[in-house]
C-alpha positions in Angstrom: -14.5 -8.5 21.9 -14.3 -11.7 19.9 -17.2 -13.5 18.3 -17.9 -16.3 15.8 -20.9 -15.0 14.1 -21.8 -16.3 10.6 -23.3 -14.8 7.5 -25.1 -16.3 4.5 -26.1 -14.5 1.3 -29.2 -15.2 -0.8 -29.1 -15.6 -4.6 -32.0 -15.2 -7.0 -33.1 -18.7 -6.4 -33.9 -18.0 -2.8 -36.4 -15.6 -1.4 -35.9 -14.1 2.1 -39.5 -14.9 3.0 -38.9 -18.5 2.1 -35.8 -18.7 4.3 -37.7 -17.2 7.1 -40.5 -19.7 6.7 -38.0 -22.6 6.6 -36.2 -21.4 9.7 -39.5 -21.0 11.6 -40.6 -24.6 10.7 -37.2 -26.0 11.8 -36.5 -23.9 14.9 -38.3 -22.1 17.7 -38.1 -18.5 16.6 -39.6 -15.4 18.1 -39.6 -12.1 16.2 -38.1 -9.2 18.2 -38.0 -6.0 16.1 -37.4 -4.4 12.7 -34.6 -1.9 12.4 -32.8 0.1 9.7 -29.1 -0.6 9.3 -26.2 0.9 7.5 -23.1 -1.2 6.9 -19.9 0.3 5.4 -17.0 -1.9 4.3 -13.4 -0.5 4.4 -10.0 -1.4 3.3 -6.8 0.4 2.4 -6.3 1.7 -1.1 -4.0 -1.2 -1.9 -6.3 -3.8 -0.4 -4.1 -4.9 2.5 -6.9 -6.4 4.5 -8.4 -8.3 1.5 -5.1 -9.7 0.6 -4.8 -11.3 4.1 -8.4 -12.7 3.9 -9.7 -10.2 6.4 -12.8 -8.0 6.1 -13.6 -4.8 7.9 -17.2 -3.6 8.4 -18.7 -0.6 10.2 -22.2 -1.2 11.5 -24.4 2.0 12.2 -27.7 1.4 13.9 -29.4 4.3 15.6 -26.7 6.0 17.8 -24.6 2.9 18.0 -21.5 2.3 15.9 -19.4 -0.8 15.8 -16.4 -1.9 13.8 -16.1 -5.6 13.1 -13.0 -7.2 11.6 -13.3 -10.8 10.4 -10.3 -13.1 10.1 -9.3 -15.2 7.1 -11.8 -18.0 6.2 -15.6 -18.1 6.4 -15.4 -19.2 10.1 -12.4 -17.0 10.9 -12.3 -15.1 14.2 -14.1 -11.8 14.4 -13.1 -8.9 16.6 -15.2 -5.8 17.3 -15.0 -2.4 19.0 -17.6 0.2 19.6 -17.0 3.9 19.1 -18.7 7.3 18.8 -18.3 10.2 16.4 -16.8 10.0 12.9 -15.1 6.9 11.5 -11.4 7.2 12.2 -9.2 7.2 9.1 -6.2 5.5 10.8 -6.0 2.5 13.1 -4.2 4.5 15.9 -7.4 6.6 16.4 -9.5 3.6 17.5 -10.0 2.7 21.2 -7.5 0.2 22.6 -8.6 -3.3 21.6 -7.5 -6.5 19.9 -9.1 -5.2 16.7 -6.8 -2.1 16.8 -3.8 -4.3 17.3 -4.7 -6.6 14.5 -5.4 -3.6 12.2 -2.0 -2.1 13.0 -0.2 -5.2 11.8 -1.9 -5.1 8.4 -2.8 -1.6 7.3 0.1 0.1 9.0 0.1 3.8 8.0 -2.5 3.5 5.3 -5.9 5.1 5.6 -9.1 3.0 5.9 -11.3 4.1 3.0 -14.9 3.3 2.4 -15.4 0.9 -0.5 -19.1 -0.1 -0.5 -22.1 0.6 1.7 -25.2 -1.6 2.3 -28.3 0.2 3.6 -31.5 -1.5 4.4 -33.9 -3.1 6.8 -33.3 -5.9 9.2 -35.9 -8.2 10.7 -34.5 -9.6 14.0 -35.4 -12.9 15.6 -34.3 -14.8 18.7 -34.1 -18.6 18.8 -35.4 -20.3 21.9 -34.6 -23.6 23.4 -37.0 -25.9 25.3 -36.7 -23.8 28.4 -37.5 -20.6 26.3 -34.0 -19.3 26.8 -32.5 -17.2 24.0 -29.7 -19.3 22.4 -29.1 -17.5 19.1 -30.1 -14.3 17.4 -30.9 -14.3 13.7 -31.1 -11.2 11.4 -32.7 -11.2 8.0 -31.4 -8.3 6.0 -32.4 -6.7 2.7 -31.0 -3.5 1.2 -29.4 -1.5 -1.5 -25.7 -0.9 -2.2 -23.9 2.4 -2.7 -20.3 3.1 -3.9 -17.9 5.4 -2.1 -19.3 8.4 -4.0 -22.9 7.6 -2.9 -24.1 6.2 -6.2 -26.6 3.4 -5.9 -25.6 0.0 -7.1 -27.6 -3.2 -7.3 -30.1 -4.4 -4.7 -29.0 -7.3 -2.4 -31.4 -10.3 -2.5 -30.9 -10.9 1.2 -28.5 -11.7 4.0 -28.9 -14.0 6.9 -26.7 -13.2 9.9 -26.3 -15.5 12.9 -25.3 -13.9 16.1 -24.3 -16.4 18.8 -25.1 -16.2 22.5 -22.3 -16.9 24.9 -22.5 -20.5 26.2 -24.9 -21.7 23.5 -22.5 -22.0 20.5 -23.8 -25.4 19.6 -27.1 -23.8 18.3 -25.1 -21.6 16.0 -23.6 -24.8 14.4 -27.1 -26.4 14.0 -28.5 -23.4 12.1 -25.3 -23.1 10.0 -25.6 -26.7 9.0 -29.3 -26.3 8.1 -28.7 -23.2 6.0 -25.7 -24.5 4.1 -27.0 -28.1 3.8 -30.8 -28.1 3.6 -31.2 -24.6 2.1 -27.9 -24.6 0.1 -27.0 -21.1 1.0 -23.5 -19.7 0.4 -21.8 -18.6 3.6 -18.9 -16.5 4.5 -18.0 -12.8 5.0 -15.5 -12.9 2.1 -18.0 -14.1 -0.5 -20.6 -11.5 0.7 -18.0 -8.7 0.5 -17.0 -9.6 -3.0 -20.7 -9.7 -4.1 -21.3 -6.2 -2.6 -18.2 -4.9 -4.4 -19.4 -6.4 -7.7 -22.8 -4.7 -7.2 -21.1 -1.2 -7.4 -18.6 -2.2 -10.1 -15.6 -2.5 -7.8 -12.9 -5.2 -8.4 -10.7 -6.4 -5.5 -7.0 -5.7 -5.8 -7.5 -3.2 -8.7 -4.4 -1.4 -7.5 -1.0 -2.4 -6.3 2.2 -0.4 -6.2 4.2 -3.6 -7.0 5.6 -4.3 -10.5 4.0 -7.4 -11.9 5.0 -7.6 -15.5 4.9 -10.8 -17.5 7.2 -10.5 -20.6 8.4 -13.2 -22.9 12.1 -13.3 -23.9 11.3 -12.7 -27.6 9.3 -9.5 -27.1 10.7 -6.5 -28.8 12.6 -4.0 -26.5 10.6 -1.0 -27.6 7.3 -2.7 -27.0 8.4 -3.7 -23.5 9.7 -0.2 -22.7 6.4 1.3 -23.7 4.5 -1.2 -21.6 6.7 -0.5 -18.6 6.3 3.3 -19.0 2.5 3.1 -19.5 2.2 1.0 -16.3 4.2 3.5 -14.3 2.2 6.4 -15.8 -1.0 4.7 -14.8 0.4 4.4 -11.2 1.2 8.1 -11.2 -2.3 9.1 -12.4 -4.0 6.7 -10.1 -2.4 8.2 -7.0 -3.0 11.8 -7.9 -6.5 12.1 -6.3 -5.4 10.5 -3.0 -2.3 12.7 -3.0 -4.3 15.8 -3.7 -6.8 15.0 -1.0 -4.0 14.0 1.5 -5.8 10.8 2.4 -2.6 9.2 3.6 1.1 9.6 3.0 1.5 6.5 0.8 -0.4 8.0 -2.1 2.4 10.6 -2.6 5.0 8.0 -1.8 3.7 5.6 -4.5 3.4 8.5 -7.0 7.0 9.6 -6.4 8.4 6.0 -6.6 6.6 5.6 -10.0 8.1 8.9 -11.2 11.5 7.8 -10.0 11.2 4.4 -11.8 10.1 6.2 -14.9 13.1 8.5 -14.9 15.4 5.5 -14.4 13.7 3.5 -17.2 13.9 6.4 -19.6 17.7 6.7 -19.2 18.6 3.0 -18.5 16.5 1.2 -21.1 18.8 2.3 -23.9 18.3 2.6 -27.6 14.5 2.3 -27.8 13.4 5.9 -27.8 15.1 8.7 -29.9 17.6 10.7 -28.0 15.7 13.9 -28.5 12.6 12.3 -26.9 14.6 11.2 -23.9 16.1 14.7 -23.6 12.8 16.4 -24.0 11.1 14.4 -21.2 14.0 14.1 -18.7 13.7 17.6 -17.2 9.9 17.5 -17.3 9.8 14.3 -15.3 12.4 15.6 -13.0 10.1 18.6 -12.3 7.4 16.2 -11.1 9.9 14.9 -8.5 10.9 18.4 -7.5 7.4 19.8 -6.8 6.4 16.7 -4.7 9.7 16.5 -2.7 9.0 19.1 0.1 5.7 17.6 1.0 7.2 14.1 1.1 10.0 15.4 3.3 7.4 16.6 5.9 5.6 13.3 5.7 8.9 11.5 6.5 9.6 13.6 9.5 6.1 13.3 10.8 6.1 9.6 10.4 9.4 9.4 12.2 8.4 11.8 15.0 7.3 9.1 17.4 10.6 7.3 16.9 12.5 10.6 17.4 10.6 11.2 20.7 11.0 7.7 22.0 14.8 7.8 21.3 15.2 10.5 24.0 15.2 10.0 27.8 11.6 10.3 29.0 12.2 13.6 30.8 13.1 15.2 27.4 10.3 13.9 25.3 7.7 16.6 25.9 10.2 19.2 24.8 9.8 18.0 21.2 6.1 19.0 21.0 7.0 22.4 19.4 8.8 20.5 16.6 5.8 18.4 16.1 3.6 21.5 15.7 6.1 23.0 13.4 6.1 19.9 11.1 2.3 19.8 11.0 2.0 23.5 10.0 4.7 23.2 7.3 3.3 19.9 6.0 0.0 21.7 5.3 1.8 24.6 3.7 3.9 22.5 1.5 0.9 20.3 0.6 -1.1 23.4 -0.5 1.9 24.5 -2.7 2.2 21.1 -4.2 -1.6 20.8 -5.0 -1.4 24.2 -6.9 1.4 22.8 -9.0 -0.5 19.5 -9.6 -3.6 21.5 -10.7 -1.5 23.6 -13.1 -1.6 23.3 -16.9 2.1 22.5 -16.9 1.5 19.4 -14.7 -1.4 18.2 -16.8 0.5 18.8 -20.0 3.5 16.7 -19.0 1.3 13.7 -18.3 -0.8 14.2 -21.4 2.3 14.6 -23.7 4.0 11.6 -22.1 0.9 9.4 -22.6 0.4 10.6 -26.1 4.0 9.7 -27.0 3.8 6.2 -25.4 0.5 5.4 -27.1 1.4 6.6 -30.5 3.7 4.6 -32.8 7.0 6.3 -33.5 8.7 5.3 -36.8 11.9 6.9 -35.7 12.0 4.9 -32.5 11.1 1.6 -34.3 14.1 2.2 -36.6 16.6 2.3 -33.8 19.0 -0.7 -33.6 17.9 -1.8 -30.1 14.2 -1.2 -30.5 13.4 -4.3 -32.5 15.8 -6.6 -30.7 14.3 -9.1 -28.2 14.6 -8.3 -24.6 16.5 -11.5 -24.1 19.4 -9.8 -25.8 19.1 -6.2 -24.4 18.0 -6.8 -20.8 20.8 -8.9 -19.4 23.4 -6.8 -21.2 22.3 -3.6 -19.6 21.9 -5.2 -16.2 25.4 -6.6 -16.3 26.8 -3.2 -17.3 25.2 -1.5 -14.4 26.2 -4.3 -12.1 29.8 -3.9 -13.2 29.6 -0.2 -12.5 28.3 -0.9 -9.0 31.2 -3.3 -8.3 33.8 -0.8 -9.6 32.4 2.1 -7.5 32.0 0.0 -4.4 35.4 -1.5 -4.5 36.9 2.0 -4.8 35.3 3.1 -1.6 37.6 3.2 1.4 37.3 4.4 5.0 38.5 7.8 3.8 36.0 8.1 1.0 33.5 11.1 1.3 29.8 10.5 1.8 29.2 11.5 -1.8 30.9 8.3 -2.9 28.3 6.2 -1.0 25.5 8.3 -2.3 26.5 7.8 -5.9 26.8 4.1 -5.3 23.3 4.0 -3.9 22.0 5.7 -7.1 23.5 3.0 -9.3 22.3 0.3 -7.0 18.8 1.6 -7.3 19.1 1.7 -11.1 20.3 -1.9 -11.0 17.4 -2.9 -8.8 14.8 -1.2 -11.1 16.2 -2.9 -14.2 16.0 -6.3 -12.5 12.4 -5.6 -11.4 11.4 -4.5 -14.8 12.7 -7.6 -16.5 12.5 -10.3 -13.8 9.7 -12.2 -15.5 12.0 -13.4 -18.3 14.3 -15.1 -15.7 13.7 -17.9 -13.3 12.2 -16.6 -10.1 14.3 -18.9 -8.0 17.4 -17.2 -9.5 16.0 -13.7 -9.4 15.1 -13.7 -5.7 18.7 -14.2 -4.4 19.9 -11.4 -6.7 17.3 -8.9 -5.4 17.8 -10.0 -1.8 21.6 -9.4 -2.0 21.0 -6.0 -3.6 18.4 -5.1 -1.0 20.7 -5.8 1.9 23.3 -3.4 0.4 20.7 -0.8 -0.5 19.2 -0.9 3.0 22.7 0.0 4.4 23.3 2.7 1.9 19.8 4.1 2.3 20.1 4.2 6.1 23.5 6.0 5.8 22.1 8.7 3.5 18.7 9.1 5.3 20.4 9.6 8.7 22.7 12.3 7.2 19.8 14.1 5.5 17.6 13.9 8.6 20.4 15.3 10.9 21.0 18.2 8.5 17.3 18.9 8.1 16.7 18.9 11.8 19.4 21.6 12.2 17.7 23.6 9.5 14.4 23.2 11.2 15.9 24.5 14.5 17.1 27.6 12.7 13.8 28.1 10.9 11.8 27.7 14.1 14.0 30.3 15.8 13.4 32.7 12.9 9.7 32.2 13.0 9.2 32.8 16.7 10.3 32.0 20.2 11.4 28.5 20.7 12.0 27.1 24.2 15.6 26.4 24.9 14.7 22.9 26.0 13.3 22.2 22.6 16.5 23.2 20.8 18.4 21.1 23.3 16.2 18.1 22.7 16.6 18.6 18.9 20.4 18.8 19.4 20.2 15.4 21.2 18.3 14.0 18.2 20.9 15.2 15.8 23.7 13.7 17.9 21.8 10.4 18.0 21.2 10.4 14.2 24.8 11.1 13.4 25.9 8.3 15.8 23.6 5.9 14.0 25.0 7.1 10.7 28.6 6.4 11.8 27.5 2.9 12.7 25.9 2.4 9.3 29.1 3.6 7.7 31.1 1.1 9.7 28.8 -1.7 8.5 29.1 -0.7 4.9 32.4 -2.5 4.2 31.0 -5.8 5.4 27.7 -5.4 3.5 29.5 -4.6 0.3 32.0 -7.4 0.8 29.0 -9.8 1.1 27.4 -8.4 -2.0 30.6 -8.5 -4.1 31.8 -12.0 -3.0 32.6 -14.5 -5.6 29.4 -16.5 -5.2 27.3 -13.4 -5.8 29.4 -12.3 -8.8 29.1 -15.7 -10.4 25.4 -15.7 -9.7 24.9 -12.3 -11.4 27.1 -13.2 -14.3 25.3 -16.4 -15.1 21.8 -15.2 -14.1 21.7 -12.4 -16.5 23.4 -14.0 -19.4 21.3 -14.5 -22.5 21.4 -18.3 -21.9 19.6 -17.9 -18.6 16.4 -16.3 -19.9 13.2 -18.2 -19.1 12.0 -20.1 -22.1 8.6 -19.0 -23.5 5.9 -21.6 -22.9 
């Protein structure tokens, strides 16, 4: 259901009683009731709704629950859906509705998490026209805020909500103009949401998995390296609680990407840390990837299950249900194993030791030749070297080359991409974007080729494991065999497209762009 309701918040200069008196003197109001309310605001951990200007609120009143999603802008469209029971964590668990469809396009596979709660009392009025017909409903709300852990925040001075009646929208406009003009109230769902967040000490967009560094060309290479590593370590630590609690699969994904970037930065940002430090932390950081890998694998196959099922003829789709149950059981098992490792002293010590090193000056590191050099000298040099290695490896691949050659090329392409992303702020953004775009197209092809191979092999392993663990219907094994055949066919298609993708990446225009882009002369001049 769509609605164009409006909201206004009161500041210290306004009293709710005064607003009520002003409304009664201007309009024909009749009080209906007084009710208790509970409004909980939600978003994904990485603020996907907020970043689009949307706001999601659950209203709980007596036995009634309603989810309301407002669109961008103070007068943006609002969609709502009623439901019973517990608040679903994912969009796909909601009743079919426009709201569900809109949520799916924004939050995707991320969980909806409570951010701030407003509990209080609402006095409800109806506005009457000359014929005593109800043309608008007005709610005057006061309450207290609570954070996601139930800790009380600041009290809210008051909120005025205007709920339109179908066919009488002009009265909504009249009251809005009166409140914003005569009474000088601030309107808009977004401003109210931000005020509620502030009341519990929550800052919008306090987390993003994206790299957003701002370095200047003259900054010392060691300083920049420590900044990069500390940012990645913060990302790892921030995602540990959500990973441990299995809130959604993206917590573990972001954690693993941060570990992977850390390992790449440790070995690819050369000459800023002593070699013994690099060698000491390399295996320990690799272990973080190893203990989180099996759980992530199960996430990947569960996320792909619907696509697997839909790729089969309809008459075979139900045969995959035993595979789905197998994946769910083993995901829980692997998750429990991972959590035990994450709660171990070894896990905590790795992160503590790494942070201690990054936050403590190291005279030996500062004395290294590259440590004190500006990144304008070291960044482009390293990027160009890895780029040259990518060209050499890619040009050597023929139709007869083994899959391992493409896998190795992919590793170096990812190293190249990480380096560009680490240092992109010292270059012109209009020059960096084409470089990253060209690299991404090639990486997408290489990633698809490898992922399809791994998935096909893993599904064969699952089939054998399922057979060992109990009776598996022959139709299920047949359906899984069809899946494997389909994956291998798509892998061959990706392999066929590789030559064209690499030729586009390695053409003269791209080579010239990389060469000039990452030369020392092309660094962005500090303001």
